[in-house]
C-alpha positions as CSV (number, residue, x, y, z in Angstrom):
1,X,0.0,0.0,0.0
2,X,1.3,3.4,-0.9
3,X,2.2,5.9,1.9
4,X,2.5,9.7,1.7
5,X,5.6,11.5,2.9
6,X,5.1,15.2,3.5
7,X,8.0,17.4,4.5
8,X,7.9,20.8,6.2
9,X,11.0,23.0,6.6
10,X,10.2,24.3,10.0
11,X,10.1,28.0,10.6
12,X,11.2,29.2,7.1
13,X,10.3,32.8,8.0
14,X,12.5,32.6,11.1
15,X,15.3,30.9,9.0
16,X,15.2,33.7,6.4
17,X,14.7,36.7,8.7
18,X,16.5,35.8,11.9
19,X,19.7,37.5,10.8
20,X,19.4,41.3,10.7
21,X,21.2,41.6,7.3
22,X,19.3,41.9,4.1
23,X,21.8,39.8,2.1
24,X,21.5,37.0,4.6
25,X,17.7,37.1,4.2
26,X,18.1,37.0,0.4
27,X,20.5,34.1,0.7
28,X,18.2,32.2,3.0
29,X,15.3,32.8,0.7
30,X,17.3,31.5,-2.3
31,X,18.2,28.4,-0.3
32,X,14.6,27.6,0.6
33,X,13.5,28.0,-3.0
34,X,16.3,25.9,-4.3
35,X,15.5,23.2,-1.8
36,X,11.9,23.0,-2.9
37,X,12.4,23.3,-6.7
38,X,15.7,21.6,-7.2
39,X,17.2,19.7,-4.3
40,X,14.0,17.9,-3.1
41,X,13.4,16.4,-6.6
42,X,17.0,15.8,-7.6
43,X,17.4,12.2,-6.2
44,X,14.0,10.6,-5.9
45,X,14.4,6.8,-5.2
46,X,12.7,4.2,-7.3
47,X,9.2,3.6,-5.9
48,X,8.7,7.2,-4.9
49,X,6.9,9.9,-7.0
50,X,6.9,13.6,-6.4
51,X,3.5,15.3,-5.9
52,X,4.5,18.9,-5.2
53,X,7.0,21.1,-3.4
54,X,7.0,24.9,-2.7
55,X,7.0,27.4,0.1
56,X,9.1,25.1,2.3
57,X,6.7,22.2,2.1
58,X,6.4,19.2,-0.2
59,X,4.8,15.8,-0.7
60,X,5.8,12.4,-2.2
61,X,4.0,9.1,-2.6
62,X,6.1,6.1,-1.7
63,X,5.3,2.5,-2.7
64,X,7.7,0.7,-0.4
65,X,9.2,1.2,3.1
66,X,12.8,1.0,1.7
67,X,12.3,3.8,-0.8
68,X,10.5,6.0,1.8
69,X,13.5,5.6,4.2
70,X,16.0,6.4,1.4
71,X,14.0,9.5,0.4
72,X,13.7,10.7,4.0
73,X,17.4,10.2,4.7
74,X,18.3,12.2,1.6
75,X,16.0,15.1,2.5
76,X,17.3,15.2,6.1
77,X,20.9,15.4,4.9
78,X,20.2,18.1,2.4
79,X,18.2,20.1,5.0
80,X,20.8,19.8,7.8
81,X,23.6,20.7,5.4
82,X,22.0,24.1,5.1
83,X,21.2,24.5,8.8
84,X,17.5,23.8,8.3
85,X,15.2,21.9,10.6
86,X,13.0,19.4,8.7
87,X,10.0,17.5,9.9
88,X,7.8,14.8,8.3
89,X,4.3,13.5,8.3
90,X,3.9,9.9,7.2
91,X,0.6,8.2,6.6
92,X,-1.6,6.3,4.1
93,X,-4.1,9.2,4.3
94,X,-2.7,12.4,2.7
95,X,-4.7,14.6,5.0
96,X,-3.1,13.0,8.1
97,X,0.4,13.1,6.6
98,X,0.1,16.8,5.7
99,X,-1.4,17.7,9.1
100,X,0.3,15.5,11.7
101,X,4.0,15.6,12.3
102,X,5.5,12.2,13.1
103,X,9.3,12.9,13.0
104,X,11.4,16.0,13.4
105,X,15.1,16.5,12.6
106,X,16.6,19.6,14.2
107,X,19.8,21.2,13.0
108,X,22.5,21.2,15.7
109,X,26.0,22.7,15.2
110,X,28.8,20.1,15.1
111,X,30.6,21.9,17.9
112,X,29.4,24.2,20.7
113,X,32.9,25.5,21.4
114,X,33.9,29.0,20.6
115,X,32.4,32.5,20.3
116,X,29.0,33.2,18.8
117,X,29.1,33.9,15.0
118,X,30.1,37.5,14.5
119,X,27.5,38.1,11.8
120,X,24.5,36.2,13.1
121,X,25.1,35.4,16.8
122,X,23.5,32.0,16.1
123,X,26.2,29.3,16.1
124,X,29.6,29.1,17.9
125,X,32.8,29.5,15.9
126,X,35.9,28.0,17.4
127,X,38.3,30.7,16.2
128,X,35.8,33.5,16.1
129,X,34.6,35.1,12.9
130,X,31.6,34.0,10.9
131,X,30.1,30.5,10.9
132,X,30.6,28.7,7.5
133,X,26.8,28.2,7.1
134,X,26.1,31.8,7.7
135,X,29.0,32.9,5.4
136,X,27.6,30.7,2.6
137,X,24.2,32.2,3.1
138,X,25.4,35.8,3.0
139,X,27.6,35.2,0.0
140,X,24.7,33.6,-1.9
141,X,22.5,36.6,-1.0
142,X,25.1,39.1,-2.1
143,X,25.8,37.5,-5.5
144,X,23.9,39.1,-8.3
145,X,24.4,36.1,-10.5
146,X,22.9,33.5,-8.2
147,X,19.2,34.2,-8.3
148,X,17.1,31.2,-7.6
149,X,14.7,29.7,-10.2
150,X,11.7,31.7,-9.1
151,X,13.5,35.0,-8.6
152,X,15.3,34.6,-11.9
153,X,12.1,33.9,-13.8
154,X,10.5,37.0,-12.4
155,X,13.5,39.2,-13.3
156,X,13.7,37.8,-16.8
157,X,10.0,38.4,-17.4
158,X,10.3,42.0,-16.2
159,X,13.4,42.6,-18.4
160,X,11.6,41.3,-21.4
161,X,8.3,43.1,-20.6
162,X,10.1,46.5,-20.4
163,X,12.9,45.7,-22.8
164,X,15.5,46.5,-20.2
165,X,18.2,43.9,-19.6
166,X,19.8,46.0,-16.8
167,X,16.8,45.8,-14.4
168,X,17.5,44.2,-11.0
169,X,15.9,43.8,-7.6
170,X,17.6,45.6,-4.7
171,X,20.3,43.8,-2.6
172,X,21.0,46.5,0.0
173,X,19.3,49.7,1.1
174,X,22.0,51.2,3.3
175,X,23.4,54.1,1.3
176,X,26.5,54.2,3.5
177,X,27.6,50.7,2.7
178,X,28.5,50.6,-1.0
179,X,27.2,51.3,-4.5
180,X,24.6,48.5,-4.1
181,X,23.3,50.2,-1.0
182,X,23.2,53.6,-2.6
183,X,21.2,52.3,-5.6
184,X,18.9,50.3,-3.3
185,X,18.2,53.4,-1.1
186,X,17.5,55.4,-4.3
187,X,15.0,52.8,-5.4
188,X,13.2,53.3,-2.1
189,X,13.0,57.0,-2.7
190,X,16.0,57.8,-0.6
191,X,13.8,57.4,2.4
192,X,14.7,54.9,5.2
193,X,11.4,53.1,5.0
194,X,9.9,50.2,3.1
195,X,6.8,48.0,3.2
196,X,6.9,44.4,4.4
197,X,4.2,42.5,2.6
198,X,2.9,39.0,3.5
199,X,0.1,37.4,1.5
200,X,-1.6,34.0,1.8
201,X,-4.3,32.1,0.0
202,X,-7.7,31.8,1.6
203,X,-9.8,28.6,2.2
204,X,-7.1,26.2,1.2
205,X,-8.3,23.8,3.9
206,X,-11.7,23.7,2.3
207,X,-10.2,22.3,-0.9
208,X,-8.9,19.2,0.9
209,X,-12.0,18.8,3.0
210,X,-14.4,19.0,0.1
211,X,-12.4,16.7,-2.1
212,X,-12.1,14.1,0.7
213,X,-15.9,14.2,1.2
214,X,-16.3,13.1,-2.4
215,X,-15.0,9.6,-1.4
216,X,-12.6,9.5,-4.3
217,X,-10.2,6.6,-4.8
218,X,-6.6,6.8,-3.9
219,X,-5.6,7.2,-7.6
220,X,-8.1,10.1,-8.0
221,X,-6.8,11.7,-4.9
222,X,-3.2,11.5,-6.1
223,X,-4.1,12.8,-9.5
224,X,-5.9,15.8,-8.1
225,X,-3.0,16.6,-5.7
226,X,-0.5,16.4,-8.6
227,X,-2.5,18.8,-10.6
228,X,-3.9,21.1,-7.9
229,X,-0.6,21.8,-6.1
230,X,1.5,23.0,-9.1
231,X,-1.5,25.0,-10.4
232,X,-1.8,26.8,-7.0
233,X,1.9,27.6,-7.2
234,X,1.4,28.8,-10.8
235,X,-1.5,31.1,-9.8
236,X,0.7,32.5,-6.9
237,X,3.7,33.1,-9.1
238,X,1.7,34.7,-12.0
239,X,-0.1,36.9,-9.5
240,X,3.2,38.0,-7.9
241,X,4.6,38.7,-11.3
242,X,1.6,40.8,-12.2
243,X,2.1,42.8,-9.0
244,X,5.8,43.3,-9.8
245,X,5.0,44.3,-13.3
246,X,2.6,46.9,-12.1
247,X,5.1,48.3,-9.7
248,X,7.9,48.2,-12.3
249,X,5.8,50.1,-14.8
250,X,4.9,52.8,-12.3
251,X,8.4,53.1,-11.1
252,X,10.0,53.4,-14.6
253,X,7.3,55.9,-15.5
254,X,8.5,58.1,-12.6
255,X,12.2,57.1,-12.9
256,X,12.9,56.4,-16.6
257,X,16.6,55.8,-16.0
258,X,16.1,53.5,-13.0
259,X,17.9,50.2,-13.0
260,X,17.4,48.9,-9.4
261,X,13.7,48.1,-8.8
262,X,12.0,49.0,-5.5
263,X,11.3,45.3,-5.0
264,X,12.8,42.3,-3.3
265,X,10.8,39.0,-3.5
266,X,11.7,36.7,-0.6
267,X,9.1,34.0,-0.5
268,X,6.9,33.2,-3.5
269,X,5.6,29.6,-3.6
270,X,2.6,27.5,-2.8
271,X,0.0,30.1,-1.8
272,X,2.5,32.4,0.1
273,X,4.0,35.7,-1.0
274,X,6.5,37.7,1.1
275,X,8.2,40.7,-0.5
276,X,9.9,44.0,0.5
277,X,8.7,46.9,-1.6
278,X,8.9,50.7,-1.6
279,X,6.1,52.2,0.5
280,X,5.0,54.2,-2.6
281,X,4.0,51.0,-4.4
282,X,2.9,48.6,-1.6
283,X,-0.8,49.1,-2.1
284,X,-0.5,48.9,-5.9
285,X,1.4,45.6,-5.5
286,X,-1.1,44.1,-3.1
287,X,-4.2,45.1,-5.0
288,X,-2.8,43.8,-8.3
289,X,-1.8,40.5,-6.8
290,X,-5.3,40.1,-5.3
291,X,-7.0,40.7,-8.6
292,X,-4.6,38.6,-10.6
293,X,-4.6,35.7,-8.2
294,X,-8.4,35.4,-8.4
295,X,-8.4,35.7,-12.2
296,X,-5.6,33.1,-12.6
297,X,-7.4,30.7,-10.3
298,X,-10.6,30.8,-12.5
299,X,-8.5,29.3,-15.3
300,X,-8.4,26.1,-13.3
301,X,-11.9,26.3,-11.8
302,X,-12.4,22.5,-11.7
303,X,-9.6,22.1,-9.1
304,X,-11.1,24.4,-6.5
305,X,-13.8,22.1,-5.3
306,X,-14.1,23.8,-1.9
307,X,-14.8,27.3,-3.2
308,X,-16.9,26.7,-6.3
309,X,-14.1,27.3,-8.9
310,X,-12.1,30.3,-7.6
311,X,-9.5,31.3,-5.1
312,X,-8.7,34.5,-3.3
313,X,-5.6,35.8,-1.4
314,X,-5.4,38.2,1.6
315,X,-2.5,40.4,2.7
316,X,-0.9,42.3,5.5
317,X,1.3,45.3,5.0
318,X,3.7,46.9,7.5
319,X,5.1,50.3,6.6
320,X,8.2,50.5,8.7
321,X,11.8,51.9,9.0
322,X,14.4,49.7,7.3
323,X,16.2,49.7,10.6
324,X,13.4,47.7,12.3
325,X,14.7,44.1,12.5
326,X,13.1,42.0,9.8
327,X,12.2,39.2,12.1
328,X,10.2,41.7,14.2
329,X,8.7,43.3,11.1
330,X,7.7,40.0,9.7
331,X,6.1,38.7,12.9
332,X,4.0,41.9,13.0
333,X,3.0,41.7,9.4
334,X,1.9,38.1,9.8
335,X,-0.4,39.2,12.6
336,X,-1.9,41.8,10.2
337,X,-2.3,39.0,7.6
338,X,-4.1,36.9,10.2
339,X,-6.4,39.8,11.0
340,X,-7.2,40.2,7.3
341,X,-7.9,36.5,6.8
342,X,-10.2,36.5,9.9
343,X,-12.2,39.4,8.4
344,X,-12.5,37.5,5.2
345,X,-14.0,34.5,7.0
346,X,-16.4,36.7,8.8
347,X,-17.6,38.3,5.6
348,X,-17.9,34.9,4.0
349,X,-20.4,33.9,6.7
350,X,-22.3,37.2,6.6
351,X,-22.6,37.1,2.8
352,X,-23.2,33.4,2.7
353,X,-20.5,33.3,0.1
354,X,-18.6,30.2,-1.3
355,X,-15.2,31.9,-1.0
356,X,-13.7,34.3,1.6
357,X,-13.2,37.8,0.1
358,X,-9.7,39.0,-0.4
359,X,-8.9,41.3,2.5
360,X,-6.1,43.6,3.6
361,X,-4.9,44.9,6.9
362,X,-2.0,47.4,7.3
363,X,-0.1,49.4,9.9
364,X,2.3,52.2,9.7
365,X,5.0,52.5,12.4
366,X,7.9,54.9,13.0
367,X,9.2,53.4,16.2
368,X,11.1,50.2,16.8
369,X,9.2,49.0,19.9
370,X,6.1,47.2,18.7
371,X,3.0,45.9,20.5
372,X,0.2,44.0,18.7
373,X,-2.1,45.6,16.1
374,X,-5.1,44.9,18.4
375,X,-3.4,46.6,21.4
376,X,-2.3,49.5,19.3
377,X,-5.8,50.1,17.9
378,X,-7.4,49.6,21.3
379,X,-5.2,52.4,22.6
380,X,-5.2,54.8,19.7
381,X,-8.5,54.3,17.8
382,X,-11.1,53.2,20.3
383,X,-13.0,55.7,22.4
384,X,-16.0,55.4,24.7
385,X,-18.2,58.5,24.3
386,X,-19.9,59.1,27.7
387,X,-22.2,61.7,26.1
388,X,-23.9,59.3,23.7
389,X,-23.0,55.9,25.2
390,X,-21.6,54.8,21.9
391,X,-18.2,53.3,21.2
392,X,-16.3,55.3,18.7
393,X,-14.0,53.3,16.3
394,X,-11.6,55.5,14.5
395,X,-10.2,52.7,12.4
396,X,-12.2,50.2,10.3
397,X,-9.2,48.0,9.4
398,X,-9.0,45.3,8.0
399,X,-10.8,45.9,4.7
400,X,-12.0,43.8,1.8
401,X,-11.3,44.9,-1.7
402,X,-14.8,46.3,-2.0
403,X,-14.5,48.1,1.3
404,X,-11.2,49.7,0.2
405,X,-13.1,51.7,-2.4
406,X,-14.4,54.0,0.4
407,X,-10.9,54.7,1.6
408,X,-9.9,55.7,-2.0
409,X,-12.9,58.0,-2.3
410,X,-12.0,59.7,1.0
411,X,-8.4,60.2,-0.2
412,X,-9.7,61.7,-3.4
413,X,-11.9,64.1,-1.5
414,X,-9.0,65.3,0.6
415,X,-6.9,65.9,-2.5
416,X,-9.6,67.5,-4.6
417,X,-10.6,70.0,-1.8
418,X,-6.9,70.6,-0.9
419,X,-7.4,70.0,2.8
420,X,-4.2,71.3,4.4
421,X,-1.9,69.2,6.6
422,X,-2.8,71.2,9.7
423,X,-6.4,70.1,9.4
424,X,-5.5,66.5,8.6
425,X,-3.4,66.2,11.7
426,X,-6.2,67.7,13.8
427,X,-8.8,65.2,12.9
428,X,-7.5,62.2,14.9
429,X,-7.3,64.0,18.3
430,X,-10.5,65.9,17.6
431,X,-12.6,62.8,16.8
432,X,-11.4,61.2,20.0
433,X,-13.2,63.9,22.0
434,X,-16.8,63.9,23.3
435,X,-19.7,64.6,21.0
436,X,-20.1,68.3,22.1
437,X,-16.5,68.9,21.4
438,X,-16.7,67.1,18.0
439,X,-19.7,69.2,17.1
440,X,-17.9,72.4,18.0
441,X,-15.0,71.3,15.8
442,X,-17.3,70.7,12.9
443,X,-18.7,74.2,13.3
444,X,-15.2,75.6,13.5
445,X,-14.0,74.1,10.2
446,X,-17.3,74.5,8.3
447,X,-16.4,78.0,6.8
448,X,-13.1,76.9,5.1
449,X,-13.7,73.2,4.7
450,X,-17.4,72.5,4.5
451,X,-16.8,69.1,2.9
452,X,-15.5,67.9,6.3
453,X,-18.4,69.1,8.2
454,X,-20.8,67.6,5.7
455,X,-19.3,64.2,5.8
456,X,-18.5,64.0,9.5
457,X,-21.7,65.6,10.9
458,X,-23.6,63.8,13.6
459,X,-27.3,64.1,14.6
460,X,-28.1,67.2,16.7
461,X,-31.6,68.2,17.5
462,X,-32.7,71.2,15.5
463,X,-29.6,71.2,13.4
464,X,-29.1,67.8,11.8
465,X,-31.0,64.5,11.9
466,X,-28.5,62.2,10.3
467,X,-24.9,61.1,10.3
468,X,-22.5,62.2,7.5
469,X,-21.5,59.5,5.0
470,X,-18.1,59.0,6.6
471,X,-19.8,57.5,9.7
472,X,-21.1,54.0,9.9
473,X,-23.4,53.3,12.9
474,X,-24.5,49.9,14.0
475,X,-26.2,49.4,17.4
476,X,-23.9,51.1,19.9
477,X,-20.9,51.4,17.7
478,X,-20.0,54.4,15.6
479,X,-17.0,54.0,13.2
480,X,-15.3,55.9,10.4
481,X,-12.7,55.2,7.7
482,X,-11.4,58.7,7.5
483,X,-8.4,58.2,9.9
484,X,-7.3,55.1,7.9
485,X,-7.4,57.2,4.7
486,X,-5.4,59.9,6.3
487,X,-2.8,57.5,7.6
488,X,-2.2,56.3,4.0
489,X,-2.0,59.9,2.8
490,X,0.5,60.6,5.6
491,X,2.6,57.6,4.5
492,X,2.7,59.0,1.0
493,X,3.8,62.4,2.3
494,X,6.6,60.8,4.3
495,X,8.0,59.3,1.1
496,X,8.3,62.8,-0.5
497,X,11.0,63.9,2.0
498,X,14.5,62.3,1.4
499,X,16.4,61.3,4.5
500,X,19.3,59.4,2.9
501,X,22.6,61.0,2.0
502,X,24.5,60.0,-1.1
503,X,27.1,57.2,-0.7
504,X,29.7,58.9,-2.9
505,X,29.3,62.2,-1.0
506,X,29.8,60.2,2.3
507,X,33.0,58.7,1.0
508,X,34.3,62.1,-0.1
509,X,33.7,63.5,3.4
């Protein structure tokens, strides 16, 4: 009887981002992608067949115990040689094999003698310096000619699309380091900020559950897996490429001579996307990927049995300083992604939909000490109004794609009516006040900015009997999207002020 062997490279995000150096993150990303797309399938024993691999996970079908053991030993060796921890699920039922871990093989350094690695602080080095594994990872990430298969395909497609063979993703964003750093910083608008983007497909568990409920034979199950898994990876890669194409087009339109793109893909595989991108283009990237992923999935409608022929993807975006350690930034972004996916599941129930809507959550930070998104919003955007007895929510995040349209309309209103920054910055503290104080503020700004008063007005006997359209009231909760729109405008304004000095000027000094 055939048995499924599923592998999982444990904690690939931690593996990639645990070293606070971008080239090490790039090298770790390249190693993971190479393991999935090349190493895992390079030496498959007779009696084993490859089902899929991507995103740090993979599956095989093994017909004999001997071949399963050989394959497992090979994968363990290859993983440990790179400093990875690998774990396996093994069962005749694919669902059990994919879900339940039976064996784990943790990487341990050969020797615990010496000083911590100078670059990573992770592993001891007998004579000091940098551990060989970390050195190899950093050199791989620094090398412009060693892009992994996925990264290389993206770059080649962009070069062909825009007829520019000199286009490249950034490798460094510290303008004081070297020429690579100067060009990378310029690609980010010479501002020490970037956006960390994490995206993940919705309702994947439903596909397995619904197919299993169909009581298909083992052969049908394997056939579906072999087709579904690579098609999912294809949808993700095509959608990510569409997002990169949109960003590249916009960037080259604004910077015709640009060579280094404001992009750095780190994880693209399975149904996962993790990229670093200039704050200017993060929203464009995410919205494009969402639209493209859904459109690509419909090309293979018969595969998505759990969601009636289509798939969606949700996202978290963290606008943050480049000095914020990436492992912290990634952890925070993943919590935003989880918030977005939860909102999608709630909307799915409310709308009685077959598929969770694509949703987005984001946060913009300037500090290096982070709490959770929920704690931050509880503190800064939630107010109990003693006058009305209502809870005032000054943020409506997360949003579905449809709900984002209101944000865009509010942004257009502020731009069209040229609301000055002084008024924009006043709105958050003013809306946190009691109702009488809010009403006084609306009256104050009405003369010069009547559009604000019109859209933010609240019921007041003898004056107004309704809420303005920027308020949404449900039971005892009163919420608005206006502050979320202003935060995005504020992020755009940040990017207009350069804070990075020129590397060559620094050298001359």
